C-alpha positions, 0 to 999 in steps of 0.5 A: 500500500502506498503511503500518502507521501509516496502517492504525492511524490508519484503524482508530482513526478507524473506532472513533471514528466507530463509537462516536460514531454508533452506537445512539441510545436507542430509541423505547420509552425504553430507555437505551443505554449504551456501555462501553469496556474497556482490558485486553482478553482473550477470557476477560475480555471473556466474563466482563464480558459475563456481568456486564453481562447480569446488570445488564441483567436487573435493569435492563430499561430499560437496554442496554449495548454493550461495546466491546473494542479490541485490548489493544495499542492500547486506551488510545490508542483510548480517548483518541482517543474521549474527545477527541471527547467523545461516544460513551462512557458508562462506561470503564475507567480505569487508574492510568496514565491516571486523572490525564490523563483527569481533568485533561482533564475527561473523567471525572465525579465519582462520587456515592459519598456516598449509595451503600451499597456504598461502605462495603463496599469495603476501605480500600485501594479507597476510598483509590485511588478518590480518589487523583487530586485527592481525588475519586472518578473511578473505582471500582477493580475489583481490585489487583495487588500483588507477593509472594514465590513460593518453593519450600518443598520446596527451602527444606526440602532446604536446611535453611532453616526460613522463607521470606526476610523481608528482602532480605538473607535473600533473597540468602542463600537464593538463593545457598544454593539455586543449583547452576549445575552442575544449572542450578538457581538461587535467584531469578528475576531480572528484568533486561529490560523492567520490571527497574527496578521491582525496583531501585526496590523494593529501594532503597525498602526500604533507605530504609525509613521515610524514604521519602515514600509519596505521592511514592515516589521522594522522601524526606520531607526532599525529597531523592531515594531515590537519594541515600542511602548506603542506596541504594548498599547496596541496589543492591550487593545487587541486583547480587550477587543477580543474579550469585550467585543467578540465571541469567546469561540473566536479564539479559534476562528480563522477565515471561514468562521470569521466571515460566517460570523458576520454573514450570519448576523452574529457579529457586526464588524469584520476586517477582510479581503474583497472576495468577501463582498460576493459572499456578503451579497449572497447572504441573508443580510439586508442589502442596505444594512451593511457597507465597507470603510478603509481599515482603522488607523492608529493614534497618529492617523496611519494604517499600514498593511501589505497587499496580497497579490499574484501575477503572470510571468515567463520562465527564463528557459522558455523557448518561446519567450516572445509568444509567452510575453505576448500572452502575459501582456494580453492577459494584463490589458485593461479588458481582460484583466478587468474581466479576470478581476471581476470574476475573482473578486480582485482589486483591478490592475487597470486604471480604466477599471477604477471608473467601472461601476463595480469598483467605483461604487458600493462596497468596492469603493472603500478599496479605492478610497484607501489607495487614494489616502496617503495615510493608508500605507502599503507595506512589504512583508518581510518574506525574504528573511530566513525565518519567515515560515517559522514565524508564521507558524509560531506567531499564530500559536503565540496569539492563541496563548495571549488570548487564553492568558497563557502568555502576557502581551509582554511575553509575546512582544519580547519574544517577537522582538528577539526573533526579528532582531536576530533575523535582521542580524542573520540577513546582514551577516 
């Protein structure tokens, strides 16, 4: 009997051999490109295939084969294929994989200088395209950025005139909206997997303009964001928000539970990505009973957060770089990229899309409002530090220990400060 690990290895090997050997160019001169995606889902793959069909119709000399590995193992399989340096021309590159892919020499630099579509992209898109090494190794196809979802009908009932604009106001509103007897709570807290992201968010906001956006866990003076009195104030408020304005079982909530808490009418506020908009729209919540606003700011008037993104790149070993680049550029043009963003609940990359009613009105408008506010600062996660993966796992456990009282805020902050101080030393040594 094969073990699960051996079966996974066998499947990965089959995929690698398939990609490496299938579909050479035919005698008629048709170029065959192979493209592999990462964040796969049935609806997304269907939409991507329709865009590829449009590309093929406009470029009859090019055929594209789309490879869609299972979501859970896609990045691992892409890495395995890249190690063979054959079999893939266009690939999905994520913010978490861009650095390693480029460092290993697997990505080609895209010739954006003579591409007219480059100037049609938003400033954020062009910035993220060259985030790794200052070179355009990918063109992002959309962004994930958090905003505050709130029950406008609950706020009106409670006499709260405006959605919370600061973390203190968020805490005050959450406490005011909470009625434990009615199982009604102010805020959808995330204490489970991914909970540390929210601790980073509030601590960053409290440190404000002292944070170095390019090294987001560090201040401009080189110290960590965990080392300041403001960090202690932030984490104290973070714990009170959980204890006084959130369900007790949210100590273990991750993404699905916190969203369900909001859409089911248990909680009145939620901080999440744009993909939640569709979920809320399809829920039983009253259409005029909820809205969105930019994420809360700290005492100094700043809010800081990274944006999640992924995009399309070309492999350095592709034998058809010109045609592969043409496909990436086609998918990144306004019409195609906006269609893809709408289908996947992404913040669009095209300037023209910001005038589209879907993005310029209603719940989406808060994302554009945040991008237009220079106090809503986009940061870069320190993913290129050697201990990033270790940090992600350990930090979530620390948050649970903090919420259950097994660790104090000072315990957590001291540990994180020591860890990231050591990371800075390792990176420069």
